[in-house]
Residue frames as qw, qx, qy, qz and C-alpha x, y, z in Angstrom:
[[0.426, 0.345, 0.804, 0.231, 76.19, 32.22, -82.13],
 [0.080, 0.245, -0.232, -0.938, 75.46, 34.49, -85.06],
 [0.528, 0.508, 0.594, -0.333, 71.99, 34.81, -86.47],
 [0.249, 0.047, 0.641, 0.724, 71.76, 34.51, -90.22],
 [0.315, 0.475, 0.306, -0.762, 69.19, 37.20, -90.95],
 [0.312, 0.294, -0.601, -0.674, 69.09, 36.13, -94.59],
 [0.229, -0.112, -0.959, -0.121, 67.38, 32.90, -93.58],
 [0.155, 0.354, 0.632, -0.671, 64.68, 34.63, -91.56],
 [0.101, 0.503, 0.727, 0.456, 61.37, 34.64, -93.40],
 [0.015, -0.122, -0.207, 0.971, 60.49, 38.29, -93.05],
 [0.420, -0.177, -0.456, -0.764, 57.22, 37.87, -94.91],
 [0.584, -0.360, -0.727, -0.023, 56.04, 35.24, -92.44],
 [0.317, -0.270, -0.492, 0.765, 57.00, 37.44, -89.50],
 [0.167, 0.002, -0.103, -0.981, 55.08, 40.30, -91.10],
 [0.518, -0.276, -0.639, -0.498, 52.07, 38.02, -91.55],
 [0.514, -0.389, -0.689, 0.331, 52.12, 37.03, -87.87],
 [0.148, -0.166, -0.250, 0.942, 52.44, 40.72, -86.98],
 [0.345, -0.164, -0.361, -0.851, 49.29, 41.47, -88.99],
 [0.595, -0.379, -0.693, -0.149, 47.40, 38.70, -87.18],
 [0.424, -0.313, -0.535, 0.660, 48.65, 40.14, -83.89],
 [0.054, 0.001, -0.033, -0.998, 47.49, 43.58, -84.98],
 [0.507, -0.297, -0.544, -0.599, 44.06, 42.16, -85.77],
 [0.606, -0.342, -0.695, 0.178, 43.99, 40.32, -82.45],
 [0.212, -0.042, -0.385, 0.897, 44.67, 43.51, -80.53],
 [0.374, -0.317, -0.291, -0.821, 41.10, 44.48, -81.34],
 [0.683, -0.409, -0.600, -0.072, 39.95, 41.86, -78.83],
 [0.480, -0.202, -0.448, 0.727, 42.12, 43.46, -76.13],
 [0.071, -0.126, -0.026, -0.989, 40.59, 46.84, -76.91],
 [0.563, -0.385, -0.513, -0.521, 37.16, 45.24, -76.65],
 [0.639, -0.354, -0.601, 0.326, 38.06, 43.93, -73.20],
 [0.251, -0.092, -0.253, 0.930, 39.12, 47.42, -72.15],
 [0.319, -0.277, -0.299, -0.856, 35.79, 48.72, -73.46],
 [0.643, -0.426, -0.621, -0.141, 33.98, 46.18, -71.25],
 [0.495, -0.272, -0.479, 0.672, 35.93, 47.38, -68.22],
 [0.003, -0.076, -0.007, -0.997, 34.95, 50.96, -69.06],
 [0.498, -0.378, -0.496, -0.603, 31.29, 49.94, -69.29],
 [0.641, -0.403, -0.618, 0.210, 31.42, 48.21, -65.91],
 [0.355, -0.267, -0.295, 0.846, 32.84, 51.46, -64.54],
 [0.191, 0.822, 0.506, -0.176, 29.90, 53.30, -66.17],
 [0.160, -0.610, 0.299, 0.716, 32.33, 55.17, -68.41],
 [0.691, 0.591, 0.412, -0.060, 30.49, 55.35, -71.73],
 [0.280, 0.908, -0.270, -0.154, 32.99, 57.80, -73.24],
 [0.286, -0.570, 0.762, 0.110, 35.90, 55.52, -72.42],
 [0.684, 0.165, 0.711, -0.020, 34.07, 52.53, -73.89],
 [0.602, 0.770, 0.191, -0.086, 33.44, 54.37, -77.16],
 [0.076, 0.860, -0.483, -0.148, 37.06, 55.48, -77.37],
 [0.450, -0.317, 0.829, 0.095, 38.29, 51.90, -77.01],
 [0.665, 0.438, 0.605, -0.034, 35.73, 50.71, -79.56],
 [0.388, 0.894, -0.079, -0.210, 36.83, 53.52, -81.85],
 [0.119, -0.668, 0.709, 0.191, 40.41, 52.28, -81.76],
 [0.563, 0.031, 0.826, 0.023, 39.18, 48.76, -82.44],
 [0.595, 0.707, 0.345, -0.164, 37.17, 50.07, -85.40],
 [0.181, 0.865, -0.398, -0.246, 40.29, 51.78, -86.76],
 [0.324, -0.394, 0.849, 0.138, 42.24, 48.54, -86.55],
 [0.607, 0.334, 0.718, -0.071, 39.43, 46.64, -88.23],
 [0.470, 0.831, 0.099, -0.282, 39.39, 49.22, -91.01],
 [0.262, 0.813, -0.496, -0.154, 43.04, 48.84, -91.99],
 [0.530, -0.381, 0.757, 0.016, 44.08, 45.31, -91.00],
 [0.799, 0.397, 0.449, -0.051, 42.41, 43.79, -94.06],
 [0.466, 0.865, -0.184, -0.021, 44.41, 46.02, -96.39],
 [0.176, -0.705, 0.686, -0.036, 47.62, 45.01, -94.61],
 [0.721, -0.074, 0.684, -0.086, 46.65, 41.33, -94.76],
 [0.767, 0.593, 0.245, -0.024, 46.02, 41.46, -98.50],
 [0.261, 0.891, -0.372, -0.002, 49.24, 43.37, -99.15],
 [0.250, -0.568, 0.780, -0.080, 51.35, 40.83, -97.27],
 [0.737, 0.107, -0.560, -0.363, 49.20, 37.88, -98.44],
 [0.390, -0.436, 0.677, -0.447, 48.85, 36.35, -94.99],
 [0.921, 0.081, 0.185, -0.332, 46.91, 33.35, -96.32],
 [0.792, 0.489, -0.346, 0.119, 49.94, 32.33, -98.32],
 [0.165, 0.605, -0.618, 0.473, 52.44, 33.02, -95.55],
 [0.233, -0.130, 0.818, -0.510, 50.43, 31.34, -92.75],
 [0.465, -0.080, -0.648, -0.598, 47.95, 28.99, -94.46],
 [0.386, -0.268, -0.863, 0.188, 46.95, 27.26, -91.20],
 [0.045, -0.426, -0.480, 0.766, 45.49, 30.45, -89.71],
 [0.143, 0.628, 0.637, 0.423, 42.23, 31.75, -91.14],
 [0.157, -0.031, -0.163, 0.974, 42.35, 35.53, -90.87],
 [0.364, -0.344, -0.418, -0.758, 38.71, 35.83, -91.89],
 [0.652, -0.480, -0.587, -0.016, 37.56, 33.73, -88.92],
 [0.476, -0.219, -0.372, 0.766, 39.89, 35.65, -86.60],
 [0.031, -0.138, -0.097, -0.985, 38.44, 38.92, -87.83],
 [0.499, -0.418, -0.525, -0.548, 34.86, 37.67, -87.49],
 [0.608, -0.413, -0.603, 0.311, 35.37, 36.54, -83.88],
 [0.299, -0.202, -0.239, 0.901, 36.71, 39.95, -82.91],
 [0.193, -0.216, -0.316, -0.904, 34.01, 41.77, -84.88],
 [0.536, -0.488, -0.640, -0.255, 31.28, 39.81, -83.12],
 [0.503, -0.408, -0.481, 0.591, 32.76, 40.88, -79.80],
 [0.198, -0.247, -0.066, 0.946, 33.16, 44.55, -80.68],
 [0.223, -0.103, -0.427, -0.870, 30.21, 45.02, -83.03],
 [0.590, -0.359, -0.592, -0.415, 27.61, 42.88, -81.27],
 [0.635, -0.385, -0.604, 0.290, 28.38, 41.76, -77.72],
 [0.335, -0.183, -0.300, 0.874, 29.84, 44.99, -76.34],
 [0.209, -0.200, -0.198, -0.937, 27.20, 47.31, -77.88],
 [0.602, -0.423, -0.597, -0.318, 24.50, 44.99, -76.54],
 [0.553, -0.336, -0.535, 0.544, 26.09, 45.22, -73.10],
 [0.105, -0.001, -0.085, 0.991, 25.98, 49.02, -73.42],
 [0.422, -0.358, -0.446, -0.703, 22.29, 48.90, -74.29],
 [0.675, -0.457, -0.578, 0.031, 21.69, 46.87, -71.13],
 [0.544, -0.238, -0.393, 0.702, 24.11, 48.67, -68.81],
 [0.073, -0.081, -0.036, 0.993, 23.20, 52.21, -69.77],
 [0.270, 0.525, 0.714, -0.378, 19.47, 51.41, -70.03],
 [0.026, 0.241, -0.413, -0.878, 19.10, 52.57, -73.62],
 [0.335, -0.265, -0.733, -0.530, 15.76, 50.80, -74.12],
 [0.559, -0.479, -0.002, -0.677, 12.50, 50.95, -72.13],
 [0.369, -0.338, 0.761, -0.413, 12.24, 49.05, -68.85],
 [0.822, 0.126, 0.468, -0.299, 11.47, 45.38, -69.39],
 [0.810, 0.585, -0.028, -0.006, 13.36, 45.21, -72.70],
 [0.153, -0.835, 0.527, 0.048, 16.91, 45.39, -71.30],
 [0.518, -0.257, 0.808, 0.113, 17.43, 41.65, -71.83],
 [0.696, 0.503, 0.506, -0.079, 15.11, 41.12, -74.79],
 [0.399, 0.893, -0.135, -0.159, 16.76, 43.71, -77.07],
 [0.096, -0.683, 0.712, 0.132, 20.35, 42.46, -76.58],
 [0.614, -0.016, 0.789, -0.025, 19.19, 38.84, -76.94],
 [0.661, 0.672, 0.311, -0.122, 17.50, 39.67, -80.25],
 [0.228, 0.880, -0.388, -0.150, 20.65, 41.44, -81.42],
 [0.401, -0.445, 0.797, 0.073, 22.77, 38.40, -80.50],
 [0.672, 0.235, 0.702, -0.034, 20.57, 35.97, -82.42],
 [0.567, 0.800, 0.154, -0.116, 20.07, 38.08, -85.54],
 [0.063, 0.857, -0.489, -0.151, 23.76, 38.95, -85.72],
 [0.590, -0.230, 0.766, 0.111, 24.66, 35.25, -85.70],
 [0.683, 0.566, 0.460, 0.029, 22.78, 35.01, -88.99],
 [0.273, 0.943, -0.154, -0.112, 24.67, 38.02, -90.33],
 [0.205, -0.706, 0.666, 0.126, 28.10, 36.59, -89.53],
 [0.590, -0.036, 0.802, 0.083, 27.21, 33.14, -90.86],
 [0.624, 0.691, 0.275, -0.239, 25.65, 34.47, -94.07],
 [0.644, -0.094, 0.477, 0.591, 27.96, 33.59, -96.97],
 [0.312, 0.591, 0.466, 0.580, 26.19, 36.11, -99.20],
 [0.272, -0.791, -0.313, 0.449, 26.54, 39.01, -96.80],
 [0.138, -0.622, 0.282, 0.717, 28.88, 40.85, -99.19],
 [0.702, 0.667, 0.172, -0.180, 28.13, 41.64, -102.82],
 [0.820, 0.250, 0.167, 0.486, 30.65, 41.32, -105.65],
 [0.281, 0.714, -0.019, 0.641, 31.25, 45.08, -105.52],
 [0.425, 0.033, -0.593, 0.684, 31.97, 44.90, -101.76],
 [0.427, -0.409, 0.052, -0.805, 28.73, 46.36, -100.48],
 [0.157, 0.013, 0.900, -0.406, 27.07, 44.64, -97.54],
 [0.398, -0.272, -0.648, -0.590, 23.77, 42.99, -98.35],
 [0.607, -0.630, -0.473, -0.103, 21.39, 43.77, -95.48],
 [0.315, -0.883, 0.222, -0.266, 22.25, 45.52, -92.22],
 [0.690, 0.384, -0.560, 0.252, 25.82, 44.37, -91.43],
 [0.759, -0.508, -0.371, 0.169, 25.46, 44.12, -87.63],
 [0.384, 0.335, -0.265, 0.819, 27.38, 47.32, -86.92],
 [0.461, -0.744, -0.480, -0.058, 25.60, 47.75, -83.60],
 [0.525, -0.356, -0.164, 0.755, 28.56, 49.71, -82.24],
 [0.102, 0.175, 0.273, 0.940, 27.67, 52.47, -84.72],
 [0.364, -0.601, -0.569, -0.428, 23.97, 52.27, -83.83],
 [0.580, -0.633, -0.406, 0.314, 24.68, 52.62, -80.11],
 [0.418, -0.111, 0.014, 0.902, 27.10, 55.44, -80.86],
 [0.099, -0.409, -0.378, -0.825, 24.27, 57.39, -82.51],
 [0.526, -0.663, -0.526, -0.084, 22.04, 56.70, -79.50],
 [0.590, -0.445, -0.259, 0.622, 24.72, 58.16, -77.25],
 [0.268, 0.015, 0.149, 0.952, 25.52, 61.27, -79.29],
 [0.228, -0.419, -0.438, -0.762, 21.91, 62.12, -80.10],
 [0.138, -0.040, 0.660, -0.738, 20.67, 61.27, -76.60],
 [0.533, -0.158, -0.513, -0.654, 17.57, 59.59, -78.02],
 [0.601, -0.294, 0.468, -0.578, 15.04, 58.09, -75.61],
 [0.395, -0.159, 0.903, -0.047, 14.46, 54.41, -75.09],
 [0.655, 0.481, 0.514, -0.275, 11.37, 54.16, -77.32],
 [0.476, 0.793, -0.274, -0.263, 13.17, 55.66, -80.29],
 [0.089, -0.568, 0.816, 0.065, 16.14, 53.38, -79.62],
 [0.541, 0.055, 0.831, -0.121, 14.07, 50.19, -79.54],
 [0.647, 0.665, 0.222, -0.301, 12.30, 51.28, -82.72],
 [0.300, 0.774, -0.520, -0.201, 15.66, 51.75, -84.47],
 [0.308, -0.342, 0.887, -0.032, 16.84, 48.36, -83.19],
 [0.663, 0.334, 0.633, -0.220, 13.74, 46.68, -84.61],
 [0.558, 0.782, -0.074, -0.267, 14.22, 48.42, -87.97],
 [0.082, 0.681, -0.718, -0.121, 17.86, 47.30, -88.13],
 [0.502, -0.087, 0.853, -0.116, 16.84, 43.74, -87.30],
 [0.687, 0.563, 0.391, -0.239, 14.33, 43.80, -90.15],
 [0.391, 0.836, -0.317, -0.218, 16.91, 45.32, -92.53],
 [0.382, -0.465, 0.792, 0.100, 19.21, 42.40, -91.75],
 [0.546, 0.195, 0.812, 0.061, 16.96, 40.19, -93.90],
 [0.491, 0.819, 0.253, -0.156, 16.27, 42.74, -96.65],
 [0.757, 0.143, 0.231, 0.594, 18.82, 43.11, -99.49],
 [0.046, 0.999, 0.015, 0.011, 19.44, 46.80, -98.83],
 [0.753, 0.345, -0.193, 0.526, 23.02, 47.76, -99.71],
 [0.436, -0.886, 0.049, 0.151, 25.36, 49.21, -97.09],
 [0.532, 0.760, -0.312, 0.207, 28.67, 50.66, -98.27],
 [0.820, -0.331, -0.062, 0.462, 32.02, 49.41, -97.04],
 [0.001, -0.977, 0.020, 0.212, 33.82, 52.76, -96.65],
 [0.276, -0.678, 0.577, 0.364, 37.23, 51.46, -97.75],
 [0.465, -0.064, 0.830, 0.300, 36.63, 48.63, -100.21],
 [0.501, 0.694, 0.511, -0.075, 33.80, 49.86, -102.45],
 [0.495, 0.029, 0.352, 0.794, 35.40, 51.24, -105.63],
 [0.071, 0.733, 0.482, 0.475, 32.49, 53.47, -106.59],
 [0.149, -0.885, 0.010, -0.442, 33.25, 57.02, -105.35],
 [0.819, -0.232, -0.369, 0.373, 36.02, 55.54, -103.20],
 [0.401, 0.197, -0.219, 0.868, 38.08, 58.70, -102.75],
 [0.311, -0.490, -0.070, -0.811, 35.04, 60.75, -101.82],
 [0.808, -0.441, -0.335, -0.202, 33.80, 58.05, -99.45],
 [0.727, -0.093, -0.373, 0.569, 37.19, 57.81, -97.74],
 [0.111, 0.354, -0.128, 0.920, 37.19, 61.60, -97.31],
 [0.562, -0.491, -0.131, -0.653, 33.75, 61.49, -95.68],
 [0.856, -0.276, -0.423, 0.112, 34.84, 58.52, -93.55],
 [0.517, 0.071, -0.347, 0.779, 37.78, 60.50, -92.17],
 [0.166, -0.384, 0.028, -0.908, 35.56, 63.54, -91.61],
 [0.738, -0.439, -0.325, -0.396, 32.91, 61.39, -89.90],
 [0.792, -0.174, -0.452, 0.373, 35.53, 59.79, -87.66],
 [0.319, 0.181, -0.272, 0.889, 37.03, 63.11, -86.63],
 [0.367, -0.398, -0.047, -0.840, 33.69, 64.75, -85.88],
 [0.806, -0.356, -0.438, -0.181, 32.48, 61.65, -84.04],
 [0.644, -0.059, -0.470, 0.600, 35.53, 61.70, -81.79],
 [0.041, 0.255, -0.174, 0.950, 34.93, 65.34, -80.98],
 [0.578, -0.389, -0.213, -0.685, 31.25, 64.77, -80.20],
 [0.802, -0.251, -0.536, 0.073, 31.93, 61.72, -78.01],
 [0.552, -0.128, -0.427, 0.705, 34.33, 63.63, -75.78],
 [0.081, -0.312, 0.003, -0.947, 32.17, 66.78, -75.69],
 [0.119, 0.261, 0.772, -0.567, 29.73, 66.97, -72.74],
 [0.119, 0.564, 0.763, 0.293, 26.12, 66.91, -73.96],
 [0.105, -0.842, -0.360, 0.388, 25.47, 70.27, -72.27],
 [0.139, -0.672, 0.285, 0.669, 28.02, 71.91, -74.59],
 [0.529, 0.180, 0.729, 0.395, 27.14, 70.15, -77.83],
 [0.291, 0.789, 0.482, 0.245, 25.10, 73.08, -79.17],
 [0.252, -0.787, 0.108, 0.553, 27.69, 75.74, -78.37],
 [0.458, 0.781, -0.190, -0.381, 28.94, 77.44, -81.55],
 [0.084, 0.569, -0.796, -0.191, 32.11, 75.39, -82.15],
 [0.338, -0.009, 0.933, -0.126, 30.48, 72.10, -81.23],
 [0.594, 0.549, 0.381, -0.447, 27.38, 72.96, -83.26],
 [0.428, 0.685, -0.452, -0.378, 29.53, 73.26, -86.39],
 [0.042, -0.320, 0.946, 0.021, 31.10, 69.87, -85.64],
 [0.481, 0.251, 0.760, -0.357, 27.65, 68.41, -85.08],
 [0.585, 0.649, 0.037, -0.485, 26.42, 69.81, -88.41],
 [0.291, 0.582, -0.714, -0.258, 29.41, 68.32, -90.25],
 [0.236, -0.116, 0.950, -0.168, 28.76, 65.00, -88.53],
 [0.585, 0.447, 0.513, -0.442, 25.12, 65.06, -89.65],
 [0.513, 0.689, -0.275, -0.432, 26.15, 65.89, -93.23],
 [0.110, 0.431, -0.887, -0.123, 28.60, 62.99, -93.34],
 [0.398, 0.121, 0.858, -0.301, 25.90, 60.69, -92.00],
 [0.604, 0.595, 0.203, -0.490, 23.54, 61.90, -94.73],
 [0.320, 0.617, -0.625, -0.355, 26.21, 61.18, -97.35],
 [0.077, -0.185, 0.979, -0.022, 26.47, 57.54, -96.27],
 [0.485, 0.369, 0.662, -0.437, 22.68, 57.21, -96.12],
 [0.533, 0.665, -0.087, -0.516, 22.33, 58.61, -99.65],
 [0.247, 0.519, -0.773, -0.269, 25.04, 56.44, -101.17],
 [0.222, -0.006, 0.960, -0.169, 23.58, 53.31, -99.57],
 [0.520, 0.508, 0.490, -0.481, 20.04, 54.16, -100.65],
 [0.436, 0.671, -0.323, -0.505, 21.17, 55.04, -104.18],
 [0.131, 0.355, -0.910, -0.172, 23.00, 51.72, -104.60],
 [0.345, 0.136, 0.866, -0.336, 20.05, 49.81, -103.14],
 [0.558, 0.574, 0.361, -0.479, 17.50, 51.09, -105.65],
 [0.204, 0.548, -0.613, -0.531, 19.69, 50.50, -108.70]]
């Protein structure tokens, strides 16, 4: 029996492939959980990093293929949100608990607060502005925990940052989407790539070697990219 390839809906197959690509982020999240249980923080961040990469480009692929038109019964936005809640909220909260990133007695309270506040974030229909900024802290707890890990901050600083982020969730401060915001897009994408590369290097570099010459340069570049994002978010917020 010959297959008539002309009758195969290639666009629909491509749309399902994009959904599968998005869904792979959940598998990476599961692998991150396994790494956490094995007390492998580096491994967990590497899996979350891959999941973040997928989350960064799957939306562009979905819009290009127009998955909503090809598979109208599957809501890609809901699929993406489910996976984001796992990788941006649940897993980072588990890391806070497992690796004791907050003072004793707050190991359950801090993650619980993050869970509850992040539910508001994901259910908020006005979370994104018309120019694709996030309105309020966008529950990127994976990034917050990443900074805790790289900087090696103590539990009291960490809980203070968590409280500030929780408060910012309800304040209309603008946070840039590194790929979708049109303002300074090319420059922002450049800094996003630089931030990603330096972050990867710092995650896999033992803390005892982070201030050696080569690593110190990487650390400085990482700090500068972080400052760029802070400045662009603050500048848009006060407009």
